[in-house]
C-alpha positions as CSV (number, residue, x, y, z in Angstrom):
1,M,-16.9,-34.4,-11.3
2,S,-17.7,-32.8,-7.9
3,A,-20.9,-33.6,-6.0
4,K,-23.8,-31.3,-6.4
5,R,-23.8,-28.6,-3.8
6,Y,-27.6,-27.9,-4.0
7,K,-29.6,-31.1,-4.1
8,V,-33.3,-31.0,-5.2
9,T,-35.6,-33.2,-3.2
10,L,-39.3,-32.7,-4.2
11,T,-42.3,-33.5,-2.1
12,E,-45.1,-35.4,-3.9
13,E,-47.2,-32.1,-3.9
14,E,-44.3,-30.2,-5.5
15,R,-43.8,-32.9,-8.1
16,Q,-47.5,-32.7,-9.1
17,K,-47.4,-29.0,-9.3
18,L,-44.3,-29.1,-11.6
19,E,-45.8,-31.8,-13.8
20,Q,-48.9,-29.7,-14.2
21,I,-46.8,-26.7,-15.3
22,T,-44.9,-28.8,-17.9
23,K,-48.1,-30.4,-19.3
24,N,-50.5,-27.5,-19.6
25,G,-48.1,-25.4,-21.7
26,K,-49.8,-22.2,-20.5
27,S,-46.9,-20.9,-18.5
28,A,-44.0,-18.8,-19.6
29,A,-41.2,-20.7,-21.4
30,A,-38.7,-20.0,-18.6
31,K,-41.1,-21.3,-16.0
32,I,-41.7,-24.5,-17.9
33,N,-37.9,-24.9,-18.4
34,H,-37.3,-24.4,-14.7
35,A,-40.0,-27.0,-13.9
36,H,-38.3,-29.5,-16.2
37,I,-35.0,-28.8,-14.5
38,L,-36.4,-29.4,-11.0
39,L,-38.3,-32.6,-12.1
40,K,-35.2,-34.1,-13.6
41,A,-32.8,-33.0,-10.8
42,D,-35.1,-34.5,-8.1
43,E,-33.1,-36.9,-6.0
44,N,-36.3,-38.7,-4.8
45,Q,-36.7,-40.4,-8.2
46,E,-36.0,-44.1,-8.3
47,E,-32.8,-43.6,-10.3
48,G,-31.9,-40.4,-8.4
49,G,-31.5,-37.0,-9.9
50,W,-30.1,-36.5,-13.4
51,K,-26.7,-35.0,-13.9
52,D,-26.7,-31.4,-15.0
53,Q,-25.0,-32.2,-18.3
54,S,-27.8,-34.7,-19.1
55,I,-30.5,-32.1,-18.3
56,S,-28.6,-29.5,-20.4
57,D,-28.4,-31.9,-23.4
58,I,-32.1,-32.9,-23.4
59,F,-33.6,-29.4,-22.8
60,N,-30.8,-27.3,-24.4
61,I,-30.4,-25.2,-21.2
62,S,-27.0,-24.0,-20.0
63,I,-25.5,-25.8,-17.0
64,R,-25.2,-22.4,-15.2
65,T,-29.0,-21.9,-15.5
66,I,-29.5,-25.4,-14.1
67,E,-27.2,-24.7,-11.2
68,R,-29.0,-21.4,-10.4
69,V,-32.4,-23.1,-10.5
70,R,-31.3,-25.8,-8.1
71,Q,-29.7,-23.2,-5.8
72,R,-32.8,-21.0,-5.8
73,F,-35.0,-24.1,-5.0
74,V,-32.8,-25.0,-2.0
75,E,-32.4,-21.5,-0.7
76,E,-35.7,-19.8,-1.6
77,G,-38.2,-22.5,-2.3
78,L,-40.2,-23.8,-5.2
79,D,-42.1,-20.6,-6.2
80,N,-38.9,-18.5,-6.5
81,A,-37.0,-21.2,-8.3
82,L,-39.7,-21.3,-11.0
83,V,-39.4,-17.6,-11.9
84,P,-36.2,-16.2,-13.4
85,R,-34.6,-13.4,-11.4
86,P,-35.0,-10.1,-13.1
87,R,-31.8,-9.0,-14.6
88,Q,-30.1,-6.2,-12.8
89,T,-28.5,-3.7,-15.0
90,L,-26.2,-1.2,-13.4
91,K,-26.4,2.2,-15.0
92,L,-23.5,4.3,-14.2
93,K,-24.1,7.9,-14.5
94,K,-21.6,9.2,-17.0
95,L,-21.9,12.9,-16.1
96,D,-22.5,14.6,-12.7
97,G,-24.2,17.9,-12.4
98,E,-20.9,19.9,-12.7
99,T,-19.8,18.1,-15.8
100,E,-23.3,18.5,-17.4
101,A,-22.9,22.3,-16.7
102,H,-19.5,22.3,-18.5
103,L,-21.1,20.4,-21.4
104,I,-23.9,22.9,-21.6
105,A,-21.4,25.8,-21.4
106,V,-19.4,24.3,-24.3
107,A,-22.6,23.8,-26.3
108,C,-23.5,27.4,-25.8
109,S,-20.1,28.7,-26.9
110,S,-18.9,29.3,-30.4
111,P,-18.1,26.2,-32.4
112,P,-14.5,25.3,-33.4
113,E,-12.8,27.3,-36.2
114,G,-14.0,26.0,-39.5
115,R,-17.3,24.8,-38.2
116,S,-20.6,26.7,-38.4
117,R,-22.2,24.9,-35.5
118,W,-21.6,22.2,-32.8
119,T,-22.5,18.6,-33.6
120,L,-23.1,15.9,-30.9
121,R,-19.8,14.2,-31.9
122,L,-17.9,17.5,-31.7
123,L,-19.3,18.2,-28.3
124,A,-18.4,14.7,-27.1
125,D,-14.8,15.1,-28.4
126,Q,-14.5,18.6,-26.9
127,I,-15.4,17.7,-23.3
128,V,-13.1,14.7,-23.5
129,T,-10.3,17.0,-24.8
130,L,-11.0,19.5,-22.0
131,G,-10.6,16.7,-19.5
132,Y,-14.2,16.7,-18.0
133,V,-14.6,13.0,-18.8
134,E,-12.4,10.2,-20.0
135,S,-14.9,9.1,-22.7
136,I,-18.5,9.8,-23.6
137,S,-20.7,8.8,-26.5
138,H,-22.5,11.3,-28.7
139,E,-25.8,9.7,-27.5
140,S,-25.0,10.6,-23.9
141,V,-24.4,14.2,-25.0
142,R,-27.7,14.2,-26.9
143,K,-29.6,13.0,-23.7
144,V,-28.0,15.8,-21.6
145,L,-28.9,18.4,-24.2
146,K,-32.4,17.1,-24.7
147,K,-33.0,17.1,-20.9
148,N,-31.9,20.8,-20.9
149,E,-33.8,21.6,-24.1
150,L,-30.7,22.7,-25.9
151,K,-30.2,22.4,-29.6
152,P,-26.7,23.7,-30.5
153,W,-27.0,22.5,-34.1
154,L,-29.7,25.1,-34.8
155,N,-28.6,28.4,-36.1
156,E,-30.3,30.3,-33.3
157,S,-29.3,29.4,-29.8
158,W,-28.8,31.1,-26.5
159,V,-25.3,32.1,-25.7
160,I,-23.8,34.3,-23.0
161,P,-23.2,37.6,-24.7
162,P,-19.6,38.7,-25.0
163,E,-20.4,41.9,-23.2
164,A,-21.5,40.0,-20.1
165,N,-19.5,41.3,-17.1
166,A,-17.8,39.4,-14.4
167,E,-20.7,39.9,-12.0
168,F,-23.1,38.2,-14.4
169,V,-20.7,35.2,-14.8
170,C,-20.2,35.0,-11.0
171,Q,-24.0,34.9,-10.4
172,M,-24.4,32.4,-13.2
173,E,-21.8,30.1,-11.7
174,E,-23.6,30.3,-8.3
175,I,-26.8,29.2,-9.9
176,L,-25.1,26.4,-11.9
177,E,-23.5,25.2,-8.6
178,L,-27.0,24.7,-7.1
179,Y,-27.8,22.2,-9.8
180,T,-24.8,20.0,-8.8
181,L,-26.1,19.6,-5.2
182,P,-27.9,16.3,-4.3
183,Y,-31.6,16.5,-3.7
184,S,-32.7,17.3,-0.2
185,P,-36.4,17.4,0.9
186,D,-35.3,19.9,3.5
187,Y,-34.0,22.4,0.9
188,P,-36.1,22.0,-2.3
189,L,-35.0,23.9,-5.4
190,A,-37.5,25.6,-7.5
191,H,-36.8,26.3,-11.1
192,I,-38.3,29.6,-12.3
193,P,-37.5,30.3,-15.9
194,L,-36.5,33.8,-16.8
195,V,-38.1,35.4,-19.8
196,M,-35.9,38.0,-21.5
197,E,-37.8,40.7,-23.3
198,A,-36.3,42.0,-26.5
């Protein structure tokens, strides 16, 4: 077994603080566990620090967690070692503005033959078939439609009239292209909804 890379050596003051945390039971469970880890890993004990496997067996904590707590203690100090790092979840945006515009255009078009209306799963399958994305869940489609206040499953929805001419489509594409641009405080975009009178 290799030697520990991060060795915990507690001062008397740090040891007292950790013992207080483990005894009062008023702290978060993770903080108490981290205090136990540091107390048992302390090299200043008469018998030296416990092995990670022994700490893991006694407290039912993964060895990787024990290694991380020791590392954080050595690199960042006691206070940071006691608090677990917040988990960082990386959310990759599935659709950019242009793809969202294509999804909306599909949602506003006529449904496939044999269907009376679009469903979320049909829309997801259709934009994959059209090659706009490799894969997408129906839930992601729902979020895009909700954000844009579209409900293609309702009987009444807004669609581009078939009699719309090329000039109308050209102007529409120019406006949709604006939505794909990244935000710039120098050039703010204002959304002014148009009200069509019947």
